[in-house]
VOGU-3710 file (C-alpha; in Angstrom, 3 decimals, decimal comma):
1> xxxxxxxxxx> 0,000/0,000/0,000  1,570/3,363/-1,001  2,094/6,004/1,661  1,526/9,757/1,539  2,028/12,885/3,573  -0,217/15,930/3,376  0,986/19,501/3,852  -1,808/22,091/3,787  -2,629/24,984/6,097  -6,372/24,264/5,894
11> xxxxxxxxxx> -7,561/21,619/8,356  -10,646/21,057/6,184  -8,439/20,421/3,152  -6,229/18,024/5,106  -9,310/16,052/6,169  -10,578/15,973/2,572  -7,185/14,856/1,240  -6,845/12,194/3,935  -10,250/10,744/2,992  -9,488/10,936/-0,713
21> xxxxxxxxxx> -6,049/9,335/-0,409  -7,318/6,608/1,927  -10,157/5,787/-0,475  -7,589/5,624/-3,303  -5,590/2,997/-1,393  -2,923/5,165/0,259  -1,881/5,154/3,889  -1,475/8,701/5,162  1,690/8,604/7,260  1,604/12,225/8,439
31> xxxxxxxxxx> 0,128/15,638/7,875  1,172/19,174/8,711  -0,088/22,707/8,313  3,184/24,408/7,400  5,756/23,890/4,664  8,516/24,236/7,253  7,691/20,684/8,377  7,967/19,110/4,919  11,602/17,983/4,830  11,563/16,565/8,366
41> xxxxxxxxxx> 8,329/14,640/7,749  9,603/13,353/4,424  12,860/12,158/5,980  11,022/10,516/8,880  8,365/8,708/6,816  9,857/8,404/3,282  6,383/8,477/1,698  5,659/7,438/-1,857  3,705/10,669/-2,429  3,597/14,195/-1,041
51> xxxxxxxxxx> 0,461/16,332/-1,374  1,571/19,942/-0,945  -0,289/23,253/-0,981  1,452/26,277/-2,530  0,016/29,220/-0,600  0,551/28,883/3,146  1,618/31,192/5,954  5,391/31,382/6,264  7,279/29,407/3,665  5,316/28,714/0,509
61> xxxxxxxxxx> 4,907/25,256/-0,938  6,802/26,019/-4,156  9,939/26,912/-2,181  9,500/23,875/0,042  9,064/21,600/-3,003  12,274/22,939/-4,553  14,142/22,360/-1,293  12,802/18,830/-0,845  13,532/17,852/-4,452  17,047/19,268/-4,195
71> xxxxxxxxxx> 17,683/17,070/-1,135  15,598/14,097/-2,291  15,170/14,033/-6,075  13,235/10,790/-5,759  10,357/12,554/-3,948  7,035/12,535/-5,806  5,107/15,756/-5,166  1,617/16,720/-6,293  0,759/20,347/-5,640  -2,869/20,856/-4,532
81> xxxxxxxxxx> -3,619/24,542/-4,784  -6,189/27,221/-5,471  -3,401/29,323/-6,964  -3,620/29,572/-10,720  -0,527/31,701/-11,336  1,081/30,247/-14,441  4,492/31,437/-13,233  4,233/29,620/-9,906  2,945/26,430/-11,530  5,738/26,491/-14,138
91> xxxxxxxxxx> 8,290/27,080/-11,360  6,984/23,967/-9,588  7,226/21,934/-12,785  10,777/23,165/-13,451  12,001/21,873/-10,081  10,429/18,470/-10,678  6,945/18,504/-9,153  5,069/15,556/-10,679  1,668/17,227/-11,124  -0,633/19,870/-9,755
101> xxxxxxxxxx> -4,331/19,833/-8,924  -6,553/22,877/-8,612  -8,863/23,297/-5,629  -11,652/22,569/-5,162  -10,558/19,044/-5,935  -12,593/16,684/-8,036  -12,166/13,499/-5,961  -12,177/11,075/-8,908  -9,709/13,142/-10,919  -7,446/13,663/-7,901
111> xxxxxxxxxx> -7,388/9,932/-7,094  -6,530/9,176/-10,717  -3,671/11,697/-10,667  -2,269/10,420/-7,351  -2,189/6,849/-8,668  -0,908/7,831/-12,120  2,119/9,788/-10,909  3,327/6,746/-8,989  2,798/4,511/-12,013  5,010/6,608/-14,312
121> xxxxxxx> 8,174/4,741/-15,332  10,394/7,695/-14,344  8,794/7,777/-10,889  9,241/4,018/-10,413  12,941/4,265/-11,307  13,442/7,187/-8,912  11,876/5,320/-5,981
//
């Protein structure tokens, strides 16, 4: 069973993502409300997938994703965001984020994306 961590400042969004990921066959190993916790949680749990918001108080998710992928290029990150800034999304893609989903999430589409990013040959080799 694949594992995931959730980083989102909204408790409601974390609950929704936990339900969605669990229904899609993931075990949620940890969750946090700030991007500052991302690297430590990743290193502690070594999840198969990271669900990460972009806009959060303090450090933003795009910066945190770049930092995590610099340290752990094998990390698989899906950004879940209400932000539609093309620049920010392209910046996330340039550093190696696997995919992004726009909020509000369509549960079926999100589950498909979460499973698909792990099934990609490049992602399997990196793991």
